N, C-alpha and C positions, 0 to 999 in steps of 0.2 A: 565806701566799700572797703574791704577792709580785705586783705590778704594775708590768710596763716600756713606758714611755708614752717613743716615736719624738721627738723635735724638732728643725726646722730654726730656722736664722735666716735670711729674705730680707732681700735688698736692694730698695728702691724709692726711684726715682730723682725727683728735684724735677722741676718740669713740663719747665722750662729745663736743660735738660746737654749737658754739653760728651764725646765720646767722646775715649777715648785710647788707641792701640792696638785692640782687640779685648775693652776692658773700657771701663764707661762711667768715667769720671775721679771718682776715691774721695770727693772735697769734695763731689758732687752726690749722694749717697745717703745715707740713710737705712736703718737696717736695725730691725729686727721677728718678733716670733714668727710662722710664717706661722700663718694663720685659719687653715686644718685642722685641724694642732695644736694650738689652741686648746682647741677641742673634745674634742678626742681628751686634752687635761690634763683636762679640767673634766668629760668622763666617768667618771676613770681615782680621778678628786678622791674625785668621790662616791660612788663602788662602793666604796671606804676607809669615808666615813667613815657609810657605811647597814650597813659589816658589820666587827665586833671580827674576824671571822676574818683581816682584810686587814692585814698586817702595815707594806708599804710601799707607795709607790710608788715610781718609779725613773724622773728621768727621765735618757734619754741623745743625743748631738748627735755631730754632725759636723762638726767647726769650728774656727779658730784662737782665742785667747787670747779675742782680742776678745767673740767668741760668749755669752761664758762671762756676762755683763749680758741676754743673750738666752734664755736659760738660767736664770735666779736670777726671770726674769718665771713662769715654771716653778715655783720652790721658793716663791716670793711665794704663789702661789695654790694652794699645798699641797700639790705632791712631796716629798719626805723628804730625795732626794738626787742627786745627778747622774754620772753618768759624761760629759766631752767628750773626745771618739777626735782628734786630731791627731799629724802627722807631719812630718816634712821630707819624704815622697816626695809628699803632693802639692801639689802645684805651681797657681803661682795664677794664681788667671781658669780652674782646670781644671774641667767638668761633668762628677762621677762616674754612669755608670750606673746602674737602682736595681739589676742582679747585683751591681755591684762594692760601693754602700750596705749592701747585704739581709748583704754576707759578712761584712760592720764587723760590722753589728747583729749578726747571728748569733750569732758573737765574744762578744761582750757579752754576749749571751742566752744563751749558754751558759756564763758564769762564773757567771752572778745568776741562771738557773734560773725565769726565770718562769713561773708558771700562763695569768696571758694578757697577751697582748702588744696596746696602740691605740696606730696609725698615725696618722698626717692621710691621706684619701684623696688628696692631689696637694701639693704644693706651689706657692708665689704664681708662683714664676721660671719656675722650668720645665713646668709644668701635664702630667710625664708619667704619673704617679700608676701606677707599678709596684712600690713596691718594697717595700708592705707586701705586695701576695700573693709577690712573691722573694722574702719576709727566711722568709715558713712552710714554702714549699719547700724553703730550708735548715735548718728547724731541723725537717721533717719534720709542722708543726703541723696544726692543721686549719684553715678562716678563712672566715673573710666576708667580702667587700667592699662595698662602698657602705652603711654598714650606717648607719641614719638612728633607731633606736629598739632597745635594747637593755638585755633584764632577766635576771640571773647566777641560778641557783639553786647556792651558795653548796653544801649540801649532793647535791643529784645531781654538779653537777659541769659542768654546764650551761645553754648561752645560750641566752636566747629572744631570736633578732634578727626586726627586718623589715630588707630590704637594696630600694636604691634601685632600678631594672631600669631601660632604654631604653624610650622609649616608654609614663612614667608609669605602668610597671607595678612591682609593689613585691610582691616574694617574702617569706613568713615562715619560718624553718627555725630546727633547732635546731644549735647546737652546739656537739662535746663538748671540753672543756679538757684539757690547753694548745691553744692555738689564739692567733690574730693575728687583728685587726679592725682594718678599716680604716672611719676615721671622718666622716661625712662634716658637712655646718655644719648648722644646726638640728636636729640630734639634743637641742641642753640650750637651758642658755644662760648660756658664760663667764664665771666674775665677774671684777669688779676684785680687783687685786692690795691689798689693806686697806691699809694704813701701819704697823702690826703685824705684818703676810704681808713687807712688804717687806726690815724691819729683821730681823724672822727668820732671811729667804734671806740676809744677808748670813751669819750663822753656820754656815750646810749646808753638808753637802760638794760639792766639785765635782770626781771626783778624774782624772784627767787622765791618759791614755790614749795612749800611742802603738800602732803595727801588732807590735813584739816582743812588747812585754805583753802583749797579745793572741794570740801565738800565731802572728802574720802579716807577710807580708814586702811589698814592691814592687808584687809580681807582685798582691797582693789591691784594688788600685786604679787596672791600668790598666784606658782603658774605651775602646770603639769610638765614645765622640760626643766631637765637637770643635768646637770656633768656629773656623769658615773668616774668618771677615766680621763687620763690624758697621757699619753708618751707620743712617743717622736718613731713612725712604721719601720719596722727596717726591711730594708731594701731584700728583695727577693731578683734580682738582676744581676746578673751573671756578665756584666761587662767586661771587657777588658782595655785594659788603658793603654796605648802602645807611646812610647816617651820617643826620644833622641831628636836627630835634625827633619825638615822637614821631607827629607827624602827617605831616610829612614822610617817614619811614619808611614809615607806613603806607600815604601815595599810594603813593611809588616799589615797594610790596610787587604791591599794587593794577597798577600798569602793569605790573612782569615776569609776573606771570598773565595780564593782557590780551593781553600779548604772545606768551605759550606756548600761546594758546588756550584756557587753562581756563573767565576772566572775561570775559564781555561786559564 
């Protein structure tokens, strides 16, 4: 039995940053593993630890060579090996839509033949949240989205899941494998990568793949999504800053409330 986990490197800007063209200047960015994917990796690793029948956990990402540092975090936390897809057809700063990403992940899944695919519900950077379901559609797999509780019966090949729906409603359902599950934060407690795990991750395989390696061409990354402009929005707030000692600030707040008719 194999488990495939899709992971993404996301960029987080510093509090003060500058925009260069249609991107935030690279020097103001720090990269990390997407929060939702961290929970997906943990769910996959726990499933392997609890069941000897799980042969391996494979992490797959779409990203340049720089992203290997991020995907090694998944390896350090227990994934056995990884696949990194990148190609000259990917343009810097391009935003791939869920269908394009799903097509690429599906090509990897067809090579790996997993029984279960875990993805994060969404990514910190674009928050689109459609890749996992689109991947299930590409593969012809069953699926369950926004999963916040997961139990798997290996003998029956059935997952018992709780899904978080709108309005605080929770759905309890069974899903037959092979299947794709999009994992919600809070389903588990992602582990910290131990020093031993970090050292072991350095020797684990990260296989680079091009579109051609996966039997795809440049049309696979054509996307209707684009960035037309990027700017820092101007504040429309008329916030008033009150400075001074604690007593002076308290008096200033009292005066503002009095002028607004909130206090006598």
